[in-house]
Rosetta silent file (secondary structure, phi, psi, omega in degrees, C-alpha in Angstrom):
SEQUENCE: MSLVDLDKARAARHETNPTKPVRLGGRDWDFKPEVPLSIMDKVTAGEFTDAVGLLLVDVNDVDEFFDIAAPSVDDLEALLDQVYGLGLGESSASPGN
SCORE:     score description
SCORE:     0.000 S_00000001
   1 L     0.000  139.194 -179.898   11.084  -26.986   18.449 S_00000001
   2 L   -90.599  157.286 -179.644    8.246  -27.420   16.045 S_00000001
   3 L   -62.550  129.398  171.283    8.070  -25.690   12.695 S_00000001
   4 L   -93.349  112.500 -176.536    6.390  -22.160   12.621 S_00000001
   5 L   -96.252   90.414  177.695    4.462  -22.202    9.349 S_00000001
   6 H   -71.582  -24.609  174.569    4.153  -18.500    8.442 S_00000001
   7 H   -57.739  -47.474 -179.511    2.952  -19.470    4.990 S_00000001
   8 H   -60.889  -42.965  179.879   -0.159  -21.002    6.718 S_00000001
   9 H   -65.782  -39.447  174.909   -0.596  -17.969    8.882 S_00000001
  10 H   -62.440  -45.132 -177.984   -0.393  -15.666    5.936 S_00000001
  11 H   -64.490  -33.560  176.676   -2.926  -17.677    3.971 S_00000001
  12 H   -67.466  -42.340  174.838   -5.342  -17.602    6.885 S_00000001
  13 H   -58.377  -43.495  178.265   -4.981  -13.834    7.187 S_00000001
  14 H   -67.178  -31.708  179.008   -5.571  -13.356    3.481 S_00000001
  15 H   -63.104  -42.187  177.210   -8.532  -15.644    3.572 S_00000001
  16 H   -81.724  -11.416 -178.241  -10.450  -13.416    6.009 S_00000001
  17 L  -151.486   70.011 -176.724   -9.311  -10.244    4.391 S_00000001
  18 L   -68.022  -21.008  175.260   -8.346  -10.841    0.682 S_00000001
  19 L  -151.343  160.727  174.662   -8.189   -7.292   -0.592 S_00000001
  20 E  -119.056  101.782 -178.110   -8.596   -3.740    0.825 S_00000001
  21 E   -74.727  137.997 -178.523  -10.846   -1.681   -1.480 S_00000001
  22 E  -131.711  132.734  172.602   -9.950    2.108   -1.711 S_00000001
  23 E  -104.836  131.926  174.881  -11.799    4.766   -3.566 S_00000001
  24 E  -155.066  134.208 -177.163   -9.687    7.559   -5.025 S_00000001
  25 L    65.193   30.134  178.922  -10.350    9.662   -8.082 S_00000001
  26 L    76.381   11.550  176.690  -13.837    8.377   -8.384 S_00000001
  27 E  -134.162  151.470  176.901  -12.858    4.772   -8.806 S_00000001
  28 E   -90.870  140.703 -174.887  -12.408    1.823   -6.517 S_00000001
  29 E  -129.305  139.114  177.596   -8.963    0.168   -6.448 S_00000001
  30 E   -90.395  125.697  175.738   -8.045   -3.206   -4.868 S_00000001
  31 E  -115.833  159.364 -177.523   -5.004   -3.185   -2.555 S_00000001
  32 L   -68.621  154.792 -177.342   -3.237   -6.122   -1.111 S_00000001
  33 L   -67.455  -24.969 -179.211   -4.197   -7.312    2.415 S_00000001
  34 L  -135.895  159.337  179.465   -0.703   -6.673    3.858 S_00000001
  35 L   -91.957  125.838  177.234    2.136   -4.316    3.300 S_00000001
  36 L   -69.653  138.750  174.181    5.385   -5.825    1.945 S_00000001
  37 L   -52.703  -36.724 -178.147    8.428   -4.774    3.982 S_00000001
  38 L   -61.362  -14.047 -177.427   10.084   -3.541    0.907 S_00000001
  39 H   -65.110  -29.719 -178.316    7.674   -0.692    0.575 S_00000001
  40 H   -67.910  -27.626  172.172    9.572    1.352    3.192 S_00000001
  41 H   -65.396  -40.363 -177.623   12.633    1.376    0.917 S_00000001
  42 H   -74.319  -36.951  179.645   10.574    2.691   -1.936 S_00000001
  43 H   -68.307  -47.889  178.594    8.760    5.370    0.114 S_00000001
  44 H   -57.760  -37.980  179.030   12.060    6.468    1.740 S_00000001
  45 L   -81.903   -0.088 -177.711   13.665    6.665   -1.669 S_00000001
  46 L    71.487   14.416  179.824   10.672    8.762   -3.024 S_00000001
  47 L   -88.090   73.175 -172.646    9.774    5.876   -5.461 S_00000001
  48 H   -69.791  -38.380  177.854    6.038    6.363   -4.935 S_00000001
  49 H   -63.590  -40.479  174.164    4.995    4.626   -8.149 S_00000001
  50 H   -63.050  -42.064 -177.176    6.960    1.544   -7.226 S_00000001
  51 H   -61.398  -44.436 -176.548    5.555    1.734   -3.687 S_00000001
  52 H   -73.253  -34.156  173.845    1.949    1.783   -4.881 S_00000001
  53 H   -59.795  -33.005  175.789    2.806   -1.055   -7.331 S_00000001
  54 H   -73.330  -19.666 -178.939    3.735   -3.269   -4.329 S_00000001
  55 H   -88.599  -41.135 -171.508    0.355   -2.433   -2.867 S_00000001
  56 E   -71.255  143.286  172.093   -2.151   -2.738   -5.671 S_00000001
  57 L   -59.235  -44.478  177.400   -3.511   -6.270   -6.280 S_00000001
  58 L  -106.910  106.223 -174.494   -3.068   -5.874   -9.963 S_00000001
  59 H   -64.628  -16.944  173.539    0.316   -4.229  -10.669 S_00000001
  60 H   -68.620  -10.573  175.328   -0.951   -3.509  -14.146 S_00000001
  61 H   -86.069   -0.374 -172.312   -3.159   -0.855  -12.539 S_00000001
  62 H   -58.551  -58.541 -177.857   -0.299    1.336  -11.504 S_00000001
  63 H   -56.824  -46.648  179.151   -0.224    3.634  -14.468 S_00000001
  64 H   -65.135  -35.823  175.413   -4.033    4.011  -14.575 S_00000001
  65 H   -58.412  -42.326 -178.167   -4.072    4.574  -10.786 S_00000001
  66 H   -77.146  -30.030  175.615   -1.653    7.539  -11.266 S_00000001
  67 H   -72.410  -45.609 -168.794   -3.463    8.871  -14.306 S_00000001
  68 H   -88.693  -48.672 -175.687   -6.977    8.634  -12.877 S_00000001
  69 L   -82.666  -27.330 -176.588   -6.531    9.048   -9.107 S_00000001
  70 L    43.336   60.036 -170.582   -3.505   11.424   -9.401 S_00000001
  71 L   -72.768  147.424  175.737   -2.523   10.662   -5.785 S_00000001
  72 L   -95.776  178.195  177.798   -0.582   13.047   -3.666 S_00000001
  73 H   -66.939  -41.683  174.667    2.046   12.354   -1.039 S_00000001
  74 H   -56.546  -40.679  173.559   -0.729   13.066    1.490 S_00000001
  75 H   -60.453  -44.929  177.491   -2.915   10.389   -0.211 S_00000001
  76 H   -57.542  -45.445  179.292   -0.172    7.894    0.036 S_00000001
  77 H   -63.312  -40.453  174.654    0.332    8.640    3.671 S_00000001
  78 H   -62.733  -36.133  179.968   -3.450    8.328    4.270 S_00000001
  79 H   -67.902  -43.684 -176.686   -3.547    5.035    2.419 S_00000001
  80 H   -72.316  -32.053  178.717   -0.683    3.548    4.452 S_00000001
  81 H   -80.993  -50.461 -174.392   -2.241    4.914    7.710 S_00000001
  82 H   -81.975  -25.977 -178.597   -5.988    4.367    7.310 S_00000001
  83 L   -98.791  -33.219  178.342   -5.911    1.179    5.342 S_00000001
  84 L  -105.886  -15.252 -177.882   -2.786   -0.488    6.839 S_00000001
  85 L    73.443   26.663 -179.191   -2.377    1.275   10.145 S_00000001
  86 L  -108.104   96.401 -178.933    1.200    2.203    9.121 S_00000001
  87 L   -81.725  139.806  179.798    1.877    5.778   10.133 S_00000001
  88 L  -100.814   -3.442  177.767    4.904    7.360    8.497 S_00000001
  89 L    73.537 -144.258  177.533    5.163   10.218   10.965 S_00000001
  90 L   -82.701  122.574 -176.583    6.793   13.425    9.661 S_00000001
  91 L  -101.456  131.968  175.280    7.698   12.942    6.063 S_00000001
  92 L   -71.088  -18.867 -178.013   10.505   15.048    4.437 S_00000001
  93 L   -84.194  -11.266 -176.370    8.616   14.611    1.146 S_00000001
  94 L   -82.964  134.892  176.900    5.478   16.439    2.486 S_00000001
  95 L   -64.882  143.059  178.451    5.230   20.107    1.613 S_00000001
  96 L    88.624    1.926  179.186    5.599   22.578    4.439 S_00000001
  97 L   -94.284    0.000    0.000    7.855   20.437    6.578 S_00000001
């Protein structure tokens, strides 16, 4: 069996789509092209700051993102759904559930 080079496949995916720009709070933010698997642990645990930190291209933007954009749980769900196609379904963290 020949080697499956996932590093090469990832590099090719990132070359065609290096970042995902998102506007929130009147500013544009650059998000990574793919969602790391570890984000699900962060979201499930309610560690939203850490989850966003895994997604932003520049992790140093996390505090500024939360200060300026003041994202809600619904914003995070929309980000994961609309930008990455990752629907969370019914979230126990959402108000009114």
